[in-house]
C-alpha positions in Angstrom: -4.3 58.1 7.2 -7.8 56.7 7.3 -10.2 58.0 9.9 -11.1 54.5 11.1 -9.2 51.3 11.3 -10.0 47.7 12.0 -7.8 45.9 14.5 -7.7 42.3 15.3 -6.1 39.4 17.0 -2.9 38.0 18.1 -1.1 35.5 20.2 -1.3 34.0 23.6 0.3 35.3 26.7 3.5 33.2 26.4 3.8 31.6 23.0 7.2 30.0 22.9 6.8 28.1 19.6 7.9 29.0 16.1 5.1 29.5 13.6 6.3 29.2 10.0 4.6 30.5 6.9 6.1 31.2 3.4 6.8 34.9 2.9 7.2 36.4 -0.6 8.3 40.0 -0.5 8.7 42.4 -3.5 10.8 45.6 -3.0 8.8 48.7 -3.6 10.0 52.4 -3.9 10.1 54.1 -0.6 6.9 56.1 -0.2 7.0 59.8 -0.1 4.9 60.1 3.0 5.1 58.4 6.4 2.3 55.8 6.7 0.5 54.0 9.4 -0.7 50.5 8.5 -3.1 49.3 11.1 -3.7 45.6 10.8 -5.0 43.3 13.2 -5.4 40.1 14.8 -7.4 40.8 17.9 -10.6 39.8 19.6 -13.0 42.4 20.7 -14.4 42.2 24.2 -17.9 40.7 24.6 -19.4 44.2 24.6 -17.7 45.0 21.2 -18.4 41.8 19.3 -21.3 40.2 17.6 -22.7 37.2 19.3 -21.0 34.1 18.0 -23.4 31.7 19.7 -26.2 32.4 17.2 -26.1 30.7 13.9 -27.3 33.8 12.1 -24.9 36.5 10.8 -26.0 40.0 10.1 -25.0 41.3 6.7 -22.6 43.7 8.2 -20.9 41.0 10.3 -20.7 38.7 7.4 -19.1 41.4 5.2 -16.5 42.2 7.9 -15.7 38.5 8.3 -15.3 38.0 4.5 -13.0 41.1 4.3 -10.8 39.7 7.1 -10.6 36.3 5.5 -9.6 37.9 2.2 -7.0 40.2 3.8 -5.4 37.2 5.7 -5.6 35.0 2.5 -7.6 32.4 4.4 -8.7 30.9 1.1 -5.1 30.1 0.3 -4.7 28.2 3.5 -7.9 26.2 2.8 -6.6 25.4 -0.7 -3.4 24.1 0.7 -5.4 22.0 3.1 -7.2 20.5 0.1 -4.0 18.6 -0.8 -4.4 16.5 2.3 -8.1 15.8 2.0 -8.9 12.1 1.4 -12.4 12.6 -0.2 -13.7 14.6 -3.1 -16.2 16.3 -0.8 -13.5 17.3 1.6 -11.3 18.7 -1.2 -14.2 20.6 -2.6 -15.0 22.2 0.7 -11.3 23.2 1.2 -11.0 24.6 -2.3 -14.2 26.7 -1.9 -13.0 28.0 1.5 -15.9 26.2 3.3 -13.7 24.9 6.2 -15.7 25.1 9.4 -14.5 27.8 11.8 -15.7 27.5 15.4 -18.1 30.2 16.3 -17.7 29.6 20.0 -14.8 28.5 22.2 -16.5 25.1 22.9 -16.9 24.5 19.2 -13.2 25.3 18.5 -12.1 23.1 21.3 -14.1 20.3 19.9 -12.5 20.8 16.5 -9.0 20.8 18.0 -9.8 17.6 19.9 -10.9 15.9 16.6 -7.6 17.0 15.0 -5.6 15.8 18.0 -7.4 12.4 17.9 -6.6 12.0 14.2 -2.9 12.7 14.9 -2.9 9.9 17.5 -4.0 7.3 15.0 -1.3 4.6 14.5 -2.2 4.6 10.8 -4.4 6.8 8.6 -8.0 5.9 8.2 -8.9 4.4 4.8 -11.3 6.7 3.0 -10.6 5.1 -0.4 -14.1 4.0 -1.0 -15.8 7.2 0.3 -17.2 9.1 -2.7 -19.2 12.3 -3.2 -22.6 11.0 -4.3 -24.4 14.3 -4.1 -24.4 14.6 -7.9 -25.7 11.1 -8.3 -28.5 11.6 -5.8 -29.4 14.9 -7.5 -29.5 13.1 -10.9 -31.7 10.3 -9.5 -34.1 12.8 -7.9 -34.3 14.5 -11.3 -35.5 11.4 -13.0 -32.3 10.2 -14.8 -31.6 6.5 -14.8 -28.3 5.8 -13.0 -25.4 3.6 -14.3 -24.3 0.5 -12.4 -21.1 2.2 -11.3 -23.0 5.2 -9.9 -25.3 3.0 -7.9 -22.3 0.9 -6.7 -20.7 4.1 -5.5 -23.8 4.8 -3.4 -23.8 1.3 -2.0 -20.2 1.0 -0.8 -19.8 0.6 2.9 -16.7 2.8 3.0 -18.1 5.3 5.5 -19.5 2.5 7.7 -16.0 0.9 7.5 -14.4 4.0 8.8 -16.9 4.1 11.7 -16.3 0.4 12.5 -12.5 0.9 12.4 -12.8 3.8 14.9 -15.0 1.7 17.2 -12.4 -1.1 17.1 -9.6 1.2 17.9 -11.6 2.8 20.8 -12.2 -0.7 22.3 -8.5 -1.6 22.0 -7.3 1.6 23.8 -10.1 2.1 26.3 -8.8 5.6 27.1 -11.3 7.6 25.1 -8.6 9.2 22.8 -10.7 8.5 19.7 -14.1 9.6 21.2 -14.0 13.0 19.4 -13.7 11.2 16.0 -16.4 8.7 16.9 -18.7 11.6 17.8 -18.5 12.9 14.3 -19.9 9.7 12.9 -22.1 8.7 15.8 -25.3 10.2 14.5 -24.7 9.3 10.8 -27.4 7.3 9.0 -25.5 4.8 7.0 -28.6 3.7 5.0 -28.0 0.1 5.9 -31.3 -1.1 4.3 -30.5 0.6 1.0 -26.9 -0.7 1.0 -28.2 -4.2 1.6 -30.7 -3.9 -1.3 -27.9 -2.6 -3.6 -25.5 -5.4 -2.6 -28.3 -8.0 -3.2 -28.8 -6.8 -6.8 -25.3 -5.6 -7.8 -21.7 -6.8 -7.7 -19.9 -3.6 -6.7 -16.5 -5.1 -7.5 -17.3 -5.9 -11.1 -20.1 -3.4 -11.5 -22.5 -6.0 -12.7 -26.2 -6.7 -12.2 -26.7 -10.0 -10.5 -29.1 -12.7 -11.6 -31.0 -12.4 -8.4 -31.9 -8.8 -9.0 -35.3 -10.0 -10.4 -37.0 -13.3 -11.2 -37.4 -12.3 -14.9 -33.7 -11.4 -15.3 -32.7 -14.7 -13.8 -35.0 -16.6 -16.2 -33.8 -14.6 -19.2 -30.1 -15.2 -18.4 -30.7 -18.9 -17.8 -32.4 -19.3 -21.2 -29.7 -17.2 -22.8 -27.0 -19.4 -21.4 -28.8 -22.5 -22.7 -29.3 -21.0 -26.1 -25.6 -19.9 -26.3 -24.5 -23.5 -25.4 -26.6 -24.9 -28.2 -25.4 -22.3 -30.7 -21.7 -22.8 -29.8 -22.1 -26.6 -30.1 -23.7 -26.3 -33.5 -21.0 -23.9 -34.8 -18.1 -25.9 -33.4 -19.4 -29.0 -35.2 -19.9 -27.1 -38.5 -16.4 -25.5 -38.3 -14.8 -29.0 -37.6 -16.5 -30.4 -40.7 -15.3 -27.5 -42.8 -11.7 -28.0 -41.6 -11.8 -31.7 -42.3 -13.1 -31.0 -45.8 -10.1 -28.6 -46.4 -12.3 -25.5 -46.4 -10.2 -23.7 -43.7 -6.7 -23.9 -42.3 -8.1 -24.3 -38.7 -11.6 -24.3 -37.3 -12.9 -20.8 -36.7 -16.0 -19.8 -34.6 -16.4 -16.0 -34.2 -19.0 -13.2 -34.1 -19.8 -10.7 -36.9 -22.6 -8.1 -36.8 -23.6 -9.4 -33.3 -24.2 -12.9 -34.7 -22.2 -16.1 -34.2 -20.7 -17.6 -37.4 -17.9 -19.8 -38.9 -15.0 -19.0 -41.1 -14.6 -20.7 -44.6 -12.5 -20.1 -47.6 -14.3 -18.3 -50.4 -13.5 -21.1 -52.8 -15.2 -23.6 -50.4 -18.4 -21.6 -49.8 -20.4 -24.6 -50.9 -19.5 -26.4 -47.7 -22.1 -24.2 -45.9 -25.2 -24.8 -48.0 -27.9 -22.2 -47.5 -25.6 -20.1 -45.3 -25.6 -16.3 -45.1 -22.4 -14.4 -45.7 -22.1 -11.8 -42.8 -18.6 -10.4 -43.8 -15.3 -11.3 -45.3 -11.6 -10.9 -44.5 -9.6 -7.9 -45.8 -8.2 -10.0 -48.7 -11.5 -11.5 -49.5 -10.1 -15.0 -49.3 -12.2 -15.9 -46.2 -15.9 -15.6 -45.7 -17.7 -15.5 -42.3 -20.9 -17.3 -42.8 -23.9 -18.0 -40.6 -25.1 -21.6 -41.2 -28.8 -22.1 -42.0 -29.4 -24.1 -38.8 -27.9 -21.3 -36.7 -30.2 -18.6 -37.9 -32.9 -19.3 -35.5 -30.5 -19.7 -32.6 -28.8 -16.4 -33.4 -32.2 -14.7 -33.7 -33.1 -16.0 -30.2 -29.7 -14.8 -28.8 -30.4 -11.3 -30.2 -33.8 -11.3 -28.6 -32.7 -12.6 -25.2 -29.8 -10.1 -25.2 -32.2 -7.3 -25.7 -34.5 -8.6 -23.1 -31.6 -8.8 -20.6 -30.5 -5.2 -21.3 -34.1 -4.1 -20.9 -34.5 -5.9 -17.6 -31.2 -4.5 -16.3 -32.8 -1.1 -16.4 -33.7 -1.9 -12.4 -30.7 0.2 -12.4 -29.1 1.2 -15.7 -29.4 2.4 -19.3 -26.2 4.4 -19.8 -22.7 3.4 -18.6 -20.5 6.4 -17.9 -16.9 6.6 -16.7 -16.0 9.1 -14.0 -12.9 11.0 -14.7 -10.8 12.4 -11.7 -9.0 15.7 -12.2 -5.3 15.6 -11.5 -4.2 18.1 -8.9 -0.7 19.5 -8.7 0.9 21.1 -5.7 2.9 24.1 -6.3 6.2 24.0 -4.5 6.7 27.1 -2.3 9.9 28.7 -1.2 11.4 27.8 2.1 9.7 29.9 4.7 11.4 31.9 7.4 10.2 30.9 10.9 8.8 33.5 13.2 9.1 33.4 17.0 6.1 34.9 18.7 6.4 36.3 22.2 3.6 38.5 23.7 3.7 39.2 27.4 0.6 38.5 29.5 -0.7 42.1 30.0 0.1 43.4 26.5 -2.9 44.8 24.6 -1.2 46.6 21.7 1.9 45.4 19.8 3.5 48.0 17.6 5.7 46.5 14.9 8.1 48.9 13.1 10.6 48.2 10.4 11.6 48.8 6.8 9.4 48.3 3.8 9.4 44.8 2.4 10.8 43.6 5.8 8.0 41.1 6.6 5.6 43.2 8.8 2.6 42.2 6.7 3.6 38.5 6.6 4.0 38.6 10.4 0.4 39.9 10.8 -1.0 37.4 8.4 0.9 34.6 10.2 -0.7 35.6 13.5 -4.2 36.1 12.1 -4.1 32.8 10.2 -2.8 31.0 13.3 -5.9 32.1 15.2 -8.3 31.2 12.4 -6.7 27.8 12.0 -7.0 27.1 15.8 -10.6 28.2 15.6 -11.2 25.7 12.8 -9.4 22.9 14.6 -6.4 22.9 12.4 -2.9 22.4 13.8 -0.9 25.4 12.7 2.8 24.9 11.7 4.7 25.4 14.9 7.3 23.5 16.9 6.6 22.0 20.3 3.2 22.6 21.9 2.1 26.1 21.1 -0.6 27.9 23.0 -2.9 30.5 21.6 -6.0 32.1 23.1 -9.5 31.8 21.6 -10.9 35.0 20.1 -14.5 35.8 19.6 -13.7 37.6 16.3 -10.7 37.9 14.1 -10.6 41.2 12.2 -7.9 42.5 9.8 -7.4 45.5 7.5 -4.1 45.3 5.6 -2.8 47.4 2.8 -2.3 50.9 1.5 -6.0 51.4 0.7 -6.7 52.4 4.3 -4.3 55.3 4.3 -5.8 58.8 3.9 -4.4 61.3 1.5 -3.3 64.8 2.5 -2.3 63.8 6.0 0.4 65.8 7.8 2.9 63.4 9.6 2.5 65.3 12.9 -1.3 65.0 12.8 -0.9 61.3 11.7 1.1 60.6 14.8 -1.4 62.3 17.1 -4.4 60.6 15.5 -2.6 57.2 15.5 -1.7 57.6 19.2 -5.3 58.4 20.1 -6.7 55.5 18.2 -4.3 53.0 19.8 -5.0 54.2 23.3 -8.7 53.8 22.6 -8.3 50.3 21.3 -6.1 49.4 24.2 -9.1 49.7 26.5 -11.5 47.9 24.1 -9.7 44.9 22.6 -8.0 41.8 24.0 -5.0 42.1 21.6 -4.2 44.2 18.5 -1.1 44.1 16.2 -0.3 47.2 14.3 2.5 48.1 11.9 3.9 51.6 11.4 6.7 53.8 10.1 6.0 56.4 12.9 8.9 56.1 15.3 7.0 58.2 17.9 4.5 55.3 18.3 7.2 53.1 19.7 7.6 55.5 22.7 4.2 54.6 24.0 5.7 51.5 25.7 7.7 53.7 28.1 4.5 55.4 29.4 1.9 52.7 29.0 2.5 49.1 30.1 -0.3 47.8 27.8 2.0 48.6 24.8 4.8 46.3 23.5 7.3 47.0 20.7 8.7 44.7 18.0 10.9 45.4 15.0 11.7 43.6 11.8 15.4 42.8 11.4 17.3 44.4 8.5 20.8 43.4 7.5 22.9 46.5 6.8 25.6 44.5 5.1 23.4 43.0 2.4 20.8 45.7 2.6 18.2 42.9 2.6 15.5 42.1 5.2 16.0 38.9 7.2 12.2 38.6 7.9 12.9 37.9 11.5 11.1 39.8 14.3 12.9 41.3 17.3 10.6 41.4 20.2 10.9 44.4 22.6 13.0 46.4 20.0 12.2 49.4 17.8 13.3 49.3 14.2 15.4 51.9 12.5 14.5 53.2 9.1 16.9 52.2 6.3 15.6 54.5 3.6 18.9 56.2 2.8 20.8 52.8 2.7 18.2 51.3 0.4 18.2 54.5 -1.8 21.9 54.3 -2.1 21.8 50.6 -3.1 19.4 51.3 -5.9 21.5 54.1 -7.4 20.4 57.4 -6.0 22.7 60.3 -6.7 25.1 60.8 -3.8 24.5 64.5 -3.6 20.8 63.9 -3.0 21.7 61.3 -0.3 24.1 63.7 1.4 21.5 66.4 1.5 18.9 64.0 2.9 21.3 62.9 5.6 21.8 66.5 6.6 18.1 66.9 7.1 17.8 63.7 9.1 20.5 65.0 11.5 18.7 68.3 11.9 15.2 66.7 12.4 16.3 63.9 14.7 17.7 64.8 18.1 21.1 63.4 18.8 20.2 61.8 22.1 17.2 60.0 20.5 19.3 58.7 17.7 22.0 57.5 20.1 19.6 55.8 22.4 17.9 53.9 19.6 21.1 52.9 18.0 22.6 51.7 21.2 19.5 49.7 22.0 19.4 48.1 18.6 23.1 47.3 18.6 22.7 45.8 22.1 19.9 43.5 20.9 21.8 42.5 17.8 24.9 41.7 19.8 22.9 39.7 22.3 21.2 37.8 19.5 24.6 37.0 17.9 25.9 35.8 21.3 23.0 33.5 21.8 23.3 32.1 18.3 27.1 31.5 18.9 26.3 29.7 22.2 23.6 27.6 20.5 26.0 26.6 17.8 28.7 25.7 20.3 26.2 23.7 22.3 25.2 21.9 19.2 28.8 21.1 18.4 29.4 19.7 21.9 26.2 17.6 21.6 27.4 16.2 18.3 30.8 15.3 19.9 29.1 13.7 22.9 26.8 11.7 20.7 29.8 10.5 18.6 31.7 9.5 21.8 28.6 7.7 23.1 28.4 5.7 19.8 32.0 4.7 20.1 31.6 3.6 23.7 28.4 1.7 22.8 30.2 -0.2 20.1 33.1 -1.0 22.4 30.6 -2.2 25.1 28.9 -4.5 22.6 32.2 -5.9 21.5 33.3 -6.3 25.1 30.1 -8.3 25.9 30.9 -10.7 23.1 34.5 -11.1 24.2 33.5 -11.8 27.8 31.0 -14.4 26.6 33.7 -16.1 24.5 36.2 -16.0 27.4 33.6 -17.4 29.8 32.9 -20.3 27.5 36.7 -21.0 27.2 37.2 -20.8 30.9 34.3 -23.1 31.6 35.6 -25.7 29.2 39.1 -25.5 30.9 37.5 -25.9 34.4 35.4 -28.9 33.3 38.5 -30.5 31.8 40.5 -29.9 35.0 37.7 -31.3 37.1 37.8 -34.5 35.1 41.5 -34.8 35.8 41.2 -34.0 39.5 38.3 -36.5 39.9 40.4 -39.2 38.2 43.4 -38.5 40.5 41.1 -38.5 43.6 39.5 -41.8 42.5 43.0 -43.3 42.3 44.0 -42.1 45.8 40.7 -43.4 47.3 41.1 -46.8 45.6 44.7 -47.1 46.8 43.6 -46.1 50.3 40.8 -48.7 50.4 43.2 -51.4 49.2 45.9 -50.5 51.8 43.2 -50.2 54.5 42.1 -53.8 53.9 45.6 -55.2 54.0 46.9 -53.1 56.9 46.7 -53.4 60.7 44.9 -51.1 63.0 48.0 -49.4 64.2 48.9 -48.4 60.6 45.6 -46.5 60.2 47.1 -43.1 61.2 50.0 -43.5 58.9 47.7 -44.4 56.0 45.5 -41.4 56.7 48.5 -39.0 56.7 49.6 -40.4 53.4 46.1 -40.1 51.9 45.8 -36.5 53.2 49.2 -35.6 51.8 48.3 -37.0 48.4 45.0 -35.2 48.5 46.7 -31.9 49.5 49.2 -32.3 46.7 46.4 -32.8 44.1 44.6 -29.7 45.4 47.8 -27.6 45.5 48.6 -28.6 41.9 45.3 -27.2 40.7 45.2 -24.0 42.7 45.2 -20.6 40.9 48.4 -18.6 40.5 50.3 -17.4 43.5 49.0 -14.3 45.3 51.4 -11.4 45.2 52.5 -10.5 48.7 53.8 -7.1 49.7 56.0 -7.4 52.8 55.9 -3.7 53.7 52.1 -3.5 53.4 51.5 -6.6 55.4 54.1 -5.6 58.1 52.5 -2.2 58.7 48.8 -2.9 58.3 48.0 -6.6 59.0 47.9 -8.0 62.6 46.7 -11.6 62.6 43.8 -12.5 64.9 42.3 -15.8 65.8 39.6 -16.7 63.3 41.1 -14.7 60.4 40.8 -16.3 56.9 44.2 -15.9 55.1 46.1 -17.0 52.0 49.4 -18.7 52.7 52.4 -18.2 50.4 53.7 -21.5 49.1 50.3 -23.4 49.5 48.9 -22.0 46.2 47.0 -18.8 45.5 43.6 -20.4 46.1 44.5 -22.1 49.4 42.7 -20.4 52.3 43.6 -21.3 55.9 42.2 -20.2 59.4 44.4 -18.6 62.1 43.9 -20.7 65.3 46.7 -19.3 67.5 49.0 -16.2 67.7 52.5 -16.8 69.1 54.4 -13.6 69.5 55.2 -10.0 68.7 56.8 -10.9 65.4 53.3 -11.7 64.1 53.9 -15.4 63.6 50.9 -17.6 64.2 49.6 -21.1 63.7 47.1 -21.7 60.9 45.0 -24.7 60.0 44.1 -26.0 56.6 41.9 -29.1 56.8 43.8 -31.4 59.2 47.1 -29.7 58.6 48.4 -27.2 61.2 51.5 -25.1 60.5 53.4 -22.1 61.9 53.5 -19.2 59.5 55.2 -15.8 59.6 53.0 -12.7 59.2 54.9 -11.7 56.0 53.8 -15.0 54.4 50.1 -14.4 54.9 47.5 -12.2 53.1 44.2 -11.4 54.9 41.0 -12.5 53.1 38.3 -12.1 55.8 38.4 -10.9 59.4 37.2 -13.5 61.9 36.3 -13.5 65.6 38.3 -14.8 68.6 35.8 -17.6 69.3 35.7 -18.7 65.6 35.8 -22.5 65.2 37.9 -24.3 62.7 36.4 -26.1 59.7 37.1 -29.6 60.9 35.5 -29.4 64.3 31.9 -28.6 65.5 30.1 -28.2 68.7 27.8 -31.2 69.3 24.1 -30.8 69.8 22.9 -31.1 73.3 22.7 -34.7 74.5 22.2 -36.2 77.9 25.1 -38.2 79.4 23.1 -41.4 79.1 22.9 -40.9 75.4 26.6 -40.5 74.9 28.5 -43.6 73.9 32.0 -44.6 74.6 32.9 -43.7 71.0 31.6 -40.2 71.6 33.7 -39.8 74.8 36.8 -41.0 72.9 36.3 -38.3 70.2 35.6 -35.4 72.6 38.4 -32.9 73.1 39.2 -30.8 76.2 37.3 -27.8 74.9 34.1 -29.7 74.4 34.3 -29.9 70.6 34.0 -33.1 68.7 36.2 -34.5 66.0 34.7 -36.5 63.2 36.3 -39.2 61.1 38.4 -38.4 58.0 36.5 -36.6 55.2 37.5 -39.2 52.6 34.8 -40.8 50.5 34.7 -44.6 50.3 32.1 -47.1 49.2 31.2 -47.8 52.8 30.5 -44.2 53.8 28.5 -43.3 50.6 24.8 -43.5 49.9 23.8 -43.1 46.2 20.3 -41.7 45.7 20.6 -41.0 41.9 17.8 -42.4 39.8 15.4 -42.9 42.7 12.0 -41.4 43.4 11.8 -38.8 46.1 10.1 -41.0 48.6 12.5 -43.8 47.9 15.5 -41.5 48.3 14.1 -40.2 51.6 13.7 -43.7 53.0 17.2 -44.9 52.0 18.9 -41.7 53.3 17.2 -42.1 56.7 18.3 -45.8 56.8 21.9 -44.9 55.9 22.0 -42.3 58.7 20.7 -44.7 61.3 23.3 -47.3 60.2 26.2 -44.9 60.6 28.6 -45.2 63.5 28.7 -42.2 65.8 30.9 -39.3 64.6 31.2 -40.7 61.1 31.2 -38.7 57.8 28.5 -39.7 55.3 28.7 -38.8 51.6 25.1 -38.3 50.1 25.2 -38.5 46.3 22.1 -37.0 44.9 23.3 -35.8 41.5 22.3 -32.6 39.6 19.1 -33.5 37.6 16.0 -31.5 38.3 17.0 -30.9 42.0 14.0 -32.7 43.5 16.2 -35.5 45.1 18.7 -32.9 46.3 16.0 -30.9 48.0 14.6 -34.0 49.6 18.1 -35.0 50.9 18.8 -31.5 52.3 15.4 -31.5 54.1 16.2 -34.9 55.7 19.7 -33.8 56.8 18.4 -30.5 58.2 15.7 -32.2 60.4 17.4 -35.5 61.4 18.5 -35.4 65.1 21.8 -37.3 64.4 23.0 -34.9 61.8 25.3 -32.3 63.4 26.0 -30.4 60.3 26.3 -30.9 56.6 28.4 -29.3 53.8 26.9 -28.5 50.4 28.4 -29.7 47.2 31.8 -28.2 46.2 33.8 -27.9 42.9 35.4 -31.2 43.8 32.1 -32.9 44.7 29.4 -31.9 42.3 26.1 -33.5 43.1 27.3 -34.7 46.6 26.6 -33.4 50.1 28.8 -34.3 53.1 26.9 -35.0 56.4 28.5 -35.2 59.8 26.7 -37.9 61.9 26.8 -37.7 65.7 
């Protein structure tokens, strides 16, 4: 092998991403000698590298850099990058390999920040009008007169437009994400004064010189327009006379030999006396003649046209069209991704494996990734890859570095010595070898790490995948057999292999390799199974989501239907209650005082029957469950079987061990067995019924005889029947807030003690209702009030003391 070798870069301490590059491999005959290919991607320590902070390169350093870029095919990467360049200058720089590579860590970080900022753009910047005008500028400085299109290309504000767009985006986000891109254009001289001069003189859209370019040009064009108008008027009048005289089928005014003329049949040439024949039709039947009176005007048009062209040499003589070369992108084969894992303290990575297995492609991948990161280019990897910055990237790849006449044993010794020397001098080096002994360095030196290129023994083809921490087995005999070697030769070779290779060494390597392959297969199987489960879960989620969407629509439809039913039922109930109230009022007027209680019981019974008729379905009662679990207590809220599923009563007294008790619903009190009740809500022993209330504190002098008559033994007070009539109702609907407040206070003051007052405030905006509630809450005569219910929408019931 060669006496010296150049080693270079590689990857970060824990790169967990996949870097993908196309790999094209050609099968070569197995070499007769073992070889060591030392190639590298490593950065030398500061004491071993040339200073990158200086802008000058020594000839030796430049030569090494160029050799490395050539070995890694850096130019090919730059050429691929040219396909994504938006300007001609950018494409040229990429094609020529002039992509900027950071010469310091700070410079590379700045380039990365610029690329990251560009990726964050919501839409690509428009570079459509940005052109490479270097050739135009060079031509102008050389003395050539420029064409209008060339000058318009210089005068376009495309670059300024890009800068303005970036500034606008930066002001919108206010987080500084676009600052790296703004810094690129911050110091640019956009030649604003020159652009304004060009725009003043030229129409960049139509590539025309404007009249205001010079006073003389404006005068010439004005005179020319007036002359053309006179000439056209004269020729139109002459052509019309020729047509009327039958000298032509239709009036014709045209231009021949840069002069305006009229068309006339050859047989009617005399209709243009003194005229000049400029040309004739293909058949000779029509002459194109310049009338005598038009000669002077045509001469003036020719002169003014020449004067105009001469004056337009402010910027032009020759008009040229710029041709753009079509570029084609060669489609590449699908690359095999490489997973790069280098432990933190590794300095030398030894990659072993068969020929054509992808070792060279792996080294190029690593080297190019480092160069791309130094140049601020995102290299093709999944996730968020991390890679260290290297002062220098050096590479030496290929058979040209291998010395001739080298004994394999000496080659191993020399290679080992070189690698140990490099381990103490470089940050990271990647080497490839066929020497199996070099893979043993890992067991005695923690700075070394092994990797192997995978080879499929079934297909006898490389997979181009790298196995980290493994040592590769040579497949020379298998490959030789697949390409047709004589079996006797292969058998003899196998015998020598068995003699030269210790059994234990062979067994250890084989077991390690098989273990890694099995582990890889297991992980792939688990990954496939996980992917299958994920797919099933996603499918189930989609089905559930569809069902949920459909359920929401069905619930909305059901809610609408139920609302309509409830509203209809409320109308019926209200009609029935109105009838009961009217009958009660009529009977009350025509009845005696002693009949009052009888009328009240009838009205309450009629009301209870209406309520019961519109209760929900019966509640299902389980005797065993109630018998064993439910013990009635005073204050319990219960459903009563037979009164309707929605009828809720309150337990006011317990009678015996059988669980029977007295419950109250409104004014109705009834004895019920425990088996006929279903608990809704637990109460307390001192709970009060819904029809009685403790009166607010009043002095004896303030109590009237009516109050004493309504007071029970326990101190609670009973109010009048909760039945709405015209006399106990105050209607506040349609009134202003202050009016409603006044009328409600007057109605309360006019009420008899312990009377029920129905306050009708309606629904509306809620302002009148809020006012009414506020008055009831603060009035001293209001003992309590009940908010509106399904049977009394827009009405609040107040109990006046």
